[in-house]
C-alpha positions in Angstrom: 75.6 -45.1 -40.9 76.6 -45.4 -37.3 78.4 -42.3 -35.3 80.3 -44.1 -32.5 81.2 -43.0 -29.3 84.6 -44.1 -27.6 83.2 -46.8 -25.6 81.1 -48.0 -28.5 83.9 -48.2 -30.9 85.7 -49.8 -28.1 83.1 -52.6 -27.6 83.1 -53.2 -31.7 86.9 -53.6 -31.1 86.7 -56.0 -28.3 83.6 -57.9 -30.0 86.1 -58.4 -33.3 89.4 -59.5 -31.4 87.2 -61.3 -28.7 84.3 -63.0 -30.2 85.0 -63.2 -33.8 88.8 -64.0 -33.4 90.7 -61.4 -35.4 93.6 -60.4 -33.4 94.3 -57.0 -32.1 97.7 -57.2 -34.0 95.8 -57.6 -37.1 93.5 -54.5 -36.5 96.3 -52.7 -36.1 98.1 -53.9 -39.0 95.1 -52.9 -41.5 94.6 -49.6 -39.9 98.1 -48.6 -40.7 98.1 -50.1 -44.0 94.7 -48.5 -44.8 96.0 -45.1 -43.2 99.2 -45.2 -45.3 97.3 -46.1 -48.8 95.0 -43.3 -48.2 97.7 -40.9 -47.7 99.4 -41.8 -50.8 96.6 -41.2 -52.8 96.1 -37.8 -51.2 99.9 -36.5 -51.3 101.3 -38.8 -54.4 104.4 -36.5 -54.9 105.6 -37.1 -51.0 108.9 -38.1 -50.2 109.7 -37.4 -46.6 107.5 -38.3 -43.4 107.6 -37.6 -40.0 105.3 -40.2 -37.8 104.5 -38.3 -34.1 103.6 -41.5 -31.9 102.1 -41.5 -28.4 102.3 -44.9 -25.9 98.9 -46.5 -26.6 97.3 -48.2 -29.7 96.9 -44.9 -32.0 100.9 -44.5 -31.4 101.1 -48.1 -32.3 99.1 -47.6 -35.7 101.8 -44.5 -36.2 104.7 -47.3 -35.8 103.0 -49.8 -38.0 102.3 -46.8 -40.6 105.9 -45.9 -40.6 107.1 -49.3 -41.6 104.4 -49.0 -44.4 105.3 -45.8 -45.6 108.9 -46.9 -45.5 108.3 -49.9 -47.7 106.7 -47.4 -50.1 110.1 -45.8 -50.6 109.2 -43.0 -48.2 112.1 -41.2 -45.9 110.4 -42.1 -42.8 111.7 -40.5 -39.1 109.5 -41.2 -35.8 109.0 -39.1 -32.8 108.1 -41.2 -29.8 106.6 -38.9 -27.5 107.1 -41.2 -24.4 109.4 -43.3 -22.7 110.3 -46.5 -25.0 109.7 -48.7 -22.1 106.3 -47.6 -21.7 105.1 -49.2 -24.8 103.6 -52.5 -24.4 101.3 -54.9 -26.5 101.0 -54.3 -30.5 102.6 -50.9 -30.1 105.9 -52.6 -28.6 105.7 -55.5 -31.2 105.8 -52.7 -33.9 108.3 -50.6 -32.3 110.8 -53.9 -32.0 110.3 -54.1 -35.6 111.1 -50.9 -36.7 114.6 -51.6 -35.0 115.2 -53.9 -38.0 114.5 -50.8 -40.7 116.3 -48.2 -41.6 113.9 -45.8 -39.6 115.0 -43.3 -37.4 113.3 -43.2 -33.8 113.6 -40.3 -31.6 112.7 -40.0 -28.2 111.1 -36.6 -27.6 111.4 -35.1 -24.4 110.0 -31.7 -22.8 113.7 -30.3 -22.9 113.7 -30.3 -26.8 110.3 -30.1 -28.9 111.3 -30.7 -32.6 110.4 -29.1 -35.3 108.5 -30.6 -38.3 109.7 -28.2 -41.1 111.3 -29.9 -44.2 109.0 -33.1 -44.1 106.1 -33.4 -47.0 103.7 -34.9 -44.1 103.8 -34.9 -40.7 101.6 -38.4 -39.2 99.7 -37.2 -36.3 99.4 -40.5 -34.3 99.8 -39.1 -30.7 96.6 -39.6 -29.1 93.6 -41.8 -30.1 89.5 -41.6 -29.8 89.7 -42.1 -25.6 91.2 -38.8 -24.6 89.6 -37.3 -21.8 90.8 -34.2 -21.1 92.5 -31.0 -22.6 96.3 -31.4 -23.7 98.6 -29.4 -21.2 102.5 -29.2 -20.9 104.8 -31.3 -22.6 102.1 -32.8 -25.1 100.0 -29.4 -25.8 103.6 -27.8 -26.7 104.4 -30.6 -29.4 101.2 -30.3 -30.7 101.7 -26.7 -31.1 105.0 -27.2 -33.1 103.4 -29.7 -35.1 100.7 -27.5 -35.8 103.1 -24.3 -36.2 106.0 -26.2 -38.3 104.5 -29.2 -40.2 103.3 -28.4 -44.4 100.6 -31.1 -43.9 99.3 -33.2 -41.0 97.6 -36.5 -41.3 96.0 -37.4 -38.3 95.5 -41.2 -37.5 91.7 -42.0 -36.6 91.3 -38.5 -34.6 93.5 -35.1 -34.2 95.1 -35.6 -30.9 93.6 -33.2 -28.5 90.3 -34.0 -29.6 88.0 -36.3 -27.6 86.2 -39.4 -29.6 83.3 -38.2 -27.2 82.7 -34.8 -28.4 82.4 -32.1 -30.9 83.9 -29.5 -28.7 87.4 -28.1 -28.8 88.5 -27.6 -25.1 92.1 -26.8 -25.6 94.8 -27.4 -27.9 94.3 -30.1 -30.9 96.1 -31.2 -34.3 95.0 -29.0 -36.8 94.8 -31.8 -39.6 94.3 -31.6 -43.4 93.5 -35.1 -43.7 92.2 -37.5 -40.7 91.5 -41.4 -41.6 89.4 -42.8 -39.1 88.0 -46.5 -38.9 85.2 -48.6 -39.0 83.2 -45.5 -38.6 83.2 -41.7 -37.7 83.2 -40.5 -33.9 81.3 -36.9 -33.5 84.6 -34.6 -33.7 84.4 -35.9 -37.6 81.1 -34.7 -38.5 80.0 -32.2 -35.9 81.3 -28.6 -35.6 83.7 -26.9 -34.2 85.4 -30.0 -33.9 85.2 -31.2 -37.5 87.2 -27.7 -38.7 90.5 -29.5 -37.0 89.9 -32.9 -38.5 90.4 -31.7 -42.5 89.1 -34.1 -45.1 87.7 -37.1 -42.9 88.0 -40.7 -44.7 86.6 -43.9 -43.4 88.6 -46.9 -43.7 87.4 -50.6 -43.2 90.2 -52.4 -40.9 87.9 -55.9 -41.0 85.5 -55.0 -38.1 82.4 -56.2 -39.5 79.0 -54.7 -39.3 77.3 -56.9 -37.1 80.0 -55.6 -34.3 78.3 -52.7 -34.1 75.1 -52.5 -31.9 73.2 -49.8 -29.5 73.8 -47.1 -31.5 71.2 -43.9 -31.7 73.2 -41.5 -34.0 73.9 -41.8 -37.6 75.5 -39.9 -40.7 72.8 -39.0 -42.7 73.8 -40.5 -46.6 71.9 -41.4 -49.5 72.1 -45.1 -48.5 69.6 -44.2 -46.0 67.4 -41.8 -47.5 63.8 -43.3 -49.0 64.1 -44.3 -52.8 62.9 -41.5 -55.0 61.8 -43.0 -58.2 60.9 -41.3 -61.5 56.8 -40.8 -61.9 54.6 -43.2 -63.9 54.1 -41.9 -67.3 50.1 -41.3 -66.6 50.6 -39.7 -63.1 48.8 -36.3 -62.6 49.3 -33.4 -60.1 46.5 -34.9 -58.0 48.8 -37.8 -57.2 51.4 -35.8 -55.6 50.0 -33.7 -52.8 48.7 -30.2 -52.5 51.0 -28.1 -50.2 50.4 -25.0 -48.4 53.0 -22.4 -47.7 51.8 -19.8 -45.0 54.2 -16.9 -44.6 55.4 -13.7 -45.4 54.8 -9.9 -43.9 55.1 -6.3 -45.2 59.0 -6.1 -46.1 59.4 -10.1 -45.7 57.4 -11.8 -49.0 60.4 -13.3 -50.0 60.4 -16.2 -47.7 57.5 -17.2 -48.3 57.9 -17.2 -52.1 61.5 -18.8 -51.6 59.7 -21.5 -49.6 57.1 -21.8 -52.0 59.3 -22.0 -55.1 61.3 -24.8 -53.6 58.5 -26.6 -52.5 56.9 -27.0 -55.8 60.8 -27.8 -57.4 61.0 -30.8 -55.4 58.0 -32.1 -56.8 54.7 -31.1 -55.1 51.9 -31.2 -57.2 49.9 -28.2 -56.0 51.5 -25.4 -53.9 49.7 -22.6 -52.7 51.2 -19.9 -51.0 48.6 -18.6 -47.8 49.6 -14.8 -47.5 48.9 -11.7 -45.9 46.1 -9.7 -48.1 48.6 -6.7 -48.1 51.4 -8.8 -50.1 49.0 -10.7 -52.5 50.5 -8.7 -55.3 54.1 -9.7 -54.5 53.3 -13.4 -54.3 51.0 -13.1 -57.4 53.6 -11.4 -59.5 56.7 -13.5 -58.3 55.7 -17.5 -59.0 53.3 -18.1 -61.6 53.1 -21.9 -60.7 52.1 -21.5 -57.6 48.6 -20.4 -56.5 47.5 -17.9 -53.8 45.5 -17.8 -50.8 44.9 -14.0 -49.2 44.5 -14.0 -45.4 43.0 -10.9 -43.6 42.9 -7.2 -44.6 46.8 -6.0 -43.6 50.3 -6.4 -44.4 50.5 -9.4 -41.3 48.7 -12.3 -40.1 46.2 -11.7 -37.2 43.5 -13.9 -35.7 41.3 -11.9 -38.3 41.1 -14.6 -41.2 42.6 -17.0 -39.4 39.1 -19.2 -39.3 39.0 -18.8 -43.1 42.3 -20.3 -43.6 41.7 -23.1 -41.4 38.8 -23.8 -43.3 40.9 -23.9 -46.3 43.7 -26.2 -45.2 41.1 -29.1 -44.5 41.6 -31.8 -47.0 45.1 -30.4 -47.9 48.3 -32.5 -47.7 50.6 -30.8 -45.4 51.1 -27.0 -44.3 54.4 -25.1 -43.6 54.1 -21.9 -41.3 56.2 -19.2 -40.0 58.8 -17.8 -42.8 58.7 -14.3 -42.6 55.5 -13.7 -40.4 56.9 -11.5 -37.5 56.4 -11.9 -33.8 53.3 -9.4 -33.8 50.9 -10.2 -30.5 48.4 -10.6 -33.3 50.4 -12.7 -35.3 50.8 -15.0 -32.5 47.0 -15.3 -31.9 47.0 -16.2 -35.8 49.3 -19.2 -35.0 47.8 -20.0 -32.2 44.7 -20.8 -33.9 46.4 -22.4 -37.0 47.7 -25.0 -34.5 44.6 -25.7 -32.8 42.2 -26.2 -35.5 44.1 -28.1 -38.2 45.5 -31.7 -37.6 47.4 -32.2 -40.8 51.4 -32.2 -41.0 52.5 -29.1 -39.9 56.3 -27.9 -40.6 57.1 -24.8 -38.3 60.1 -22.5 -39.4 61.6 -19.2 -38.1 59.4 -16.5 -36.4 56.9 -19.4 -36.1 59.1 -21.2 -33.9 59.8 -17.8 -32.1 55.6 -17.6 -31.4 55.6 -21.2 -30.4 54.5 -22.1 -27.1 54.5 -25.3 -24.9 51.0 -25.2 -24.5 51.1 -26.2 -28.6 52.9 -29.5 -28.0 50.3 -31.6 -27.3 48.5 -30.5 -30.1 51.5 -31.1 -32.3 53.0 -34.1 -31.1 53.3 -36.9 -33.8 52.1 -34.4 -36.8 55.0 -31.7 -36.9 58.6 -30.9 -37.2 60.3 -27.6 -36.6 63.4 -26.2 -38.1 65.4 -23.9 -35.8 68.6 -22.7 -36.2 70.7 -22.6 -33.1 69.6 -19.1 -31.8 65.9 -20.3 -32.3 66.3 -23.6 -30.7 68.0 -22.0 -27.6 65.3 -19.3 -27.2 62.6 -21.7 -27.2 64.8 -24.1 -24.9 65.7 -20.7 -22.5 69.4 -21.3 -23.0 72.3 -19.4 -24.4 73.7 -20.5 -27.3 76.6 -21.4 -25.6 74.6 -23.7 -23.0 73.0 -25.2 -25.9 76.0 -25.6 -28.3 78.2 -27.6 -25.1 75.3 -30.5 -25.3 73.0 -29.7 -28.1 73.2 -33.2 -29.4 71.2 -34.7 -26.3 69.2 -31.6 -26.3 67.7 -32.2 -29.6 67.2 -36.0 -28.9 65.4 -35.0 -25.4 63.4 -32.2 -27.0 62.0 -34.8 -30.1 61.7 -37.5 -27.3 59.4 -35.6 -25.0 57.4 -33.2 -27.2 56.8 -35.8 -30.4 58.1 -33.3 -32.6 60.6 -33.7 -34.9 63.4 -31.3 -34.6 65.8 -30.3 -37.8 68.0 -28.4 -35.9 69.8 -26.4 -38.5 73.7 -25.5 -38.3 77.1 -26.2 -40.8 76.1 -29.8 -39.8 72.4 -30.5 -39.2 70.9 -32.6 -36.8 67.5 -34.3 -37.3 66.3 -35.6 -34.1 63.2 -38.0 -34.0 60.6 -38.9 -31.5 61.9 -42.3 -31.2 65.3 -41.2 -29.9 67.1 -41.4 -33.0 69.3 -38.7 -34.5 70.6 -38.4 -37.6 73.5 -35.7 -38.5 73.8 -34.3 -41.9 76.9 -32.6 -42.9 76.2 -31.9 -46.7 76.3 -28.5 -47.5 78.8 -25.6 -48.4 79.4 -22.2 -47.3 77.0 -20.9 -50.2 74.2 -21.7 -47.4 75.5 -18.7 -45.2 72.9 -16.5 -46.7 69.7 -15.3 -46.3 66.9 -17.5 -47.3 68.6 -20.8 -47.1 66.3 -22.1 -44.2 63.5 -20.8 -46.0 64.5 -23.0 -48.9 64.7 -26.0 -46.3 61.1 -25.5 -45.1 59.4 -25.6 -48.5 62.0 -28.5 -49.7 60.6 -30.6 -46.4 56.9 -29.4 -47.2 57.2 -30.9 -50.8 58.6 -33.7 -50.0 55.8 -34.5 -47.2 53.1 -33.2 -50.1 54.4 -36.3 -52.3 53.9 -38.7 -49.5 57.1 -39.3 -47.7 56.7 -39.7 -43.8 57.7 -36.2 -42.4 60.5 -38.1 -41.0 61.6 -39.2 -44.4 60.6 -35.7 -45.5 62.8 -34.0 -43.1 65.8 -36.2 -44.5 65.4 -35.7 -47.7 64.7 -31.8 -47.3 68.2 -31.2 -45.4 69.6 -33.5 -47.8 68.9 -32.1 -51.0 69.4 -28.2 -49.7 73.2 -29.3 -48.9 74.0 -31.5 -51.5 72.3 -28.5 -54.1 74.8 -26.2 -52.0 77.9 -28.4 -53.3 76.5 -28.7 -56.9 75.8 -25.2 -57.2 79.5 -24.4 -56.7 80.6 -26.4 -59.8 79.7 -23.3 -61.8 79.5 -20.4 -59.3 81.9 -18.5 -56.5 80.0 -19.7 -52.9 79.9 -15.6 -52.1 77.8 -14.9 -55.3 75.3 -17.9 -54.7 71.5 -16.7 -53.9 68.9 -19.0 -52.5 67.1 -19.3 -56.2 70.4 -20.2 -57.5 70.3 -23.6 -54.9 66.9 -23.7 -55.5 67.6 -23.9 -59.2 69.9 -27.0 -58.9 67.9 -29.0 -56.6 66.9 -30.8 -60.0 70.4 -32.1 -60.0 70.1 -33.6 -56.8 66.9 -35.7 -57.6 68.7 -36.8 -60.3 71.4 -38.1 -58.4 69.1 -39.7 -55.6 66.8 -41.3 -58.7 70.1 -42.9 -59.7 70.8 -43.8 -56.3 67.7 -45.6 -55.7 
């Protein structure tokens, strides 16, 4: 599913109206009807509503929604935040229709900002996706009053004060409990921090066809754009599903590689080997009896001593991942450099492996590597502050992947998967259960395991990210989010695979 900018949504609207021939008034009517239908499903006990409308098409949607609410038996008052004389087109048509309805239409002025106490629902139809600057003055005060006094806010298309082109919150914006958007999601619906103000987001069909949408390079990751997960043939064996090598760990940080290895095996790799410093070999062998081990060097950290032997071991393997818990010792940096330069198999780099990564490695890794940084690691890699990164992280992710040929899985509450071909997928699966050490190790293990089974590295990254997020959702069916450990999430992966098999 495409994620649209304001301009792309406007183009889809225009194509539908001018080329296909569906009148704009029909689209507004469809939008209002869909909004009210969804609102009544979410708030079946509501008996009263305040509808706050602006002068544009978003306000027109609100005016039409007020009629549908009244038709459904809901006592509805309209608060028009502009001079009625400024309305035109479809919005004016819907205002004129309301004159024949038993609906109070109050013109709101800066001299008397209303309170919305006493209404079951306040409908926010003040500004749409085209807003380009922060709210100020009268409109900021009106939205502030809405946030302060409304019991439940339902936004039409986008919470007023947010921009359809940004995930940032630049000023005061409506804090919605529900947002009903149309045709496709926009950036604030799927990316933080704006996503926090959208509440539950539902995408409604208003008769804009799929072929009206074109030229998109950003997509919402859903089961529908994941590759098929199918049951295994009855005569299959471990050799059919690859041999993955998970390289990581150091003294005091053995858990990272052990969780990654377990996740790799649980999602279906035929064979999994944990390659660890010799000093933590006993921990690795005791933790995962199903997983083989390969000791490297003679100490509790990775050093150049042993790198040749590991590089030789990697020959003929399917995929490797590296970096979880390895630390940033200069000798470990030499070890990583040697592995990158002396292997050609697909490689997933995580954690301290990313912190040790250098630009000289990009050419060797191009076309065969994925990295999985959290925001802080990605900012360090680009030599930016986290604030600088967050302001433009979608474009920076796309640029990095395009210029280096390396797939970027930028971990966050919304995870960005940027591909070298310029496409970016936004994964919004997950829950606060992932806010705990080890989640990133699990992700790396899942990506490694899917790659071992023969999925292309881009699809392995998508499958790994979605599987982790969905498992974190499912585990909350039986556990409190605060008590969930990464091992609990790993043990829930099978339920996600069941769902993906059924969807396939």
